[in-house]
N, C-alpha and C positions, 0 to 999 in steps of 0.2 A: 614194374610198370606195365600197364596194359598195352596190348598190341595196338599201335596207331592205325593200322590198316582196317581194323574192324571198328565201325562206329555205329551208333544207334540213331534213330530218327530224332531223338531228343538232344543229341550232341550239338555243341557249338563247334564247327570245324573251321580252323584257320588254315588257309592255303596261300600260296604266293599271289593269287588273284583276288583275295578278300576272304571274308567270313561268311559261312553258310549256317543258317539256323532256321528250322521250320519252313524250309522251302524258299526262304529269301536269301539273296546274296547282298551283303553290306560291305562297303569299303571299310578297311580298318588299317591301323598302323601297328607295327611290331617294333621290337628293339632295334636300336642303332647298330647293334652287333649282329643283326640277322637272327635266324633261328638255329639253335645249336643243341646237339644231344649232350654236350659236356659243359653245361652252364656253370659259371663261376660268379661269385659275388663281384660286382663292379664291371663285368664284361659288356654290359648293355645288351645282352642277348635274351631272346625269348626262348624258354626251354621247349624242345620238341617233346611230344608224348601226349598221353591222355591224363588230364588232371581233373579231379572232382571239384565241383563248386561247393565251398564249405561255409560261405557266409555272404552277407550283403550289408554294407554300411552306407548311411546317407546323412546329409546335413539337414537336420530338422528346421534350422533357421532359413533354409533356402528351398525346401521342397517337402511335399507330403511323403509318407513312407511309400516306396515303389512296390513293396510286397509286404504281406502281413508278418513275415519273418525277418525283415530288415531291421537292423539295430542302428540307433542314432550315434553319430560321431559327436563327441563332447569336447569342449575345450580341454586340452591336456592329453588327449588321446594321441599316442605315438605308435610307430611300428619299428621295432628294434632291428637295425641292419648291421649290428656289430657281431661278426662271426665268433669273437672271443667271449661273448656274454651268454650266460645260461638262458636268457630270454630271446636269443637270436631267432628272427623270423616269427615273432609273436607280437600281438598288440600289448602295449604297456602304457603306463600313465606317467605324466610329468609330475614332479621332477624325476628325471631318470639319469643314472650316472654314466651311461654308455651312449654310443652313437645311435640315433633313432630319427626317423622321418616323421614330421608333423602331419597328422591326418586332416586337421582343420586348417586348410590353406586359405590365403587371401584370394587366390585365383580359383576358378571353378573346377579344376582338374579332378579333385577328389570329392566333389559334391555327392557322387554316387560311385561306390566301389564294390565290385563283385570279387570276393576272395576265392583264390584257387588253392588246391592242396599241394602245390609245388613246394617241396622241401618242408612240409608241415604235416603233423604237429611235432614230429621228432626230427628237428632240423640237423642236417649234417653240416658242420662248420665249413663256410666258404662256398657252398653249392648255390647260393643265391637266395635272396629274400624278397618278399613283397611282390609276387607276381599276381597282379590284379588285372581286372578288366575295368577300365575307367574311360572318361571322356578324353578325346584328343585335344591337343593344343590347336592344331589345324590339319587339314587334309594332307597326308603324306609326310607329316612331321614325325620322326621316330620317337620312341619312348626309351626309357632306361631298361626295358625288358618286358614291360607290361604289354597287353593288347589294348588298344585304344580305339574308340568309336566316336562318330558324330553324336552330340548329346541326345537328339531325338531317337536315333537308332539304339543307343545305350538304354534309354528308358523303355523302349519297345521290348528289347531283349530281357531286361530286368523283370518286367511284368510277366514273362512267359517261362522263366526258369522253373524247372521241377526238381524234386529230390534227386532224380537219376541223371540230370543234365551234367555233362562233362565238357570241359574245354579240351578239344583235340587239336594239337598244333602239329601240322605236317612239316617235316624237314624240307 
């Protein structure tokens, strides 16, 4: 894991006082379990460290592509959260025999998802899955481990991510 104390101008930096990106400070929510170095599946914690941005998914029925490299979320797209399955912490398709989270939700939480490299692509069983940047439920409401933002801030950030952008989470 890269050193958290060194970061680049293009990094998204999460601190206890909010998220910093390209000179702006934005309010954000982190996991109900706080920020932890020893992240485990189901602990509700946001993993500390420097994580690469590895993808972006969006709901084409609800918005235009936020970036030219964003991929549409389709009906049946799932994210495997079963530590015992070979596809743990990977996007899979329904029908799926193991535990997985639906990406196409009735609520708008996953209308735009920025994927991080936490425990990916070669997941270690039980270290946690699906650490995304997505929209928050409401200000100050914690996530299950993801980093969440106000919808307009999330869109602003999504349009400005570059290949070298990382999510740096400070303990």
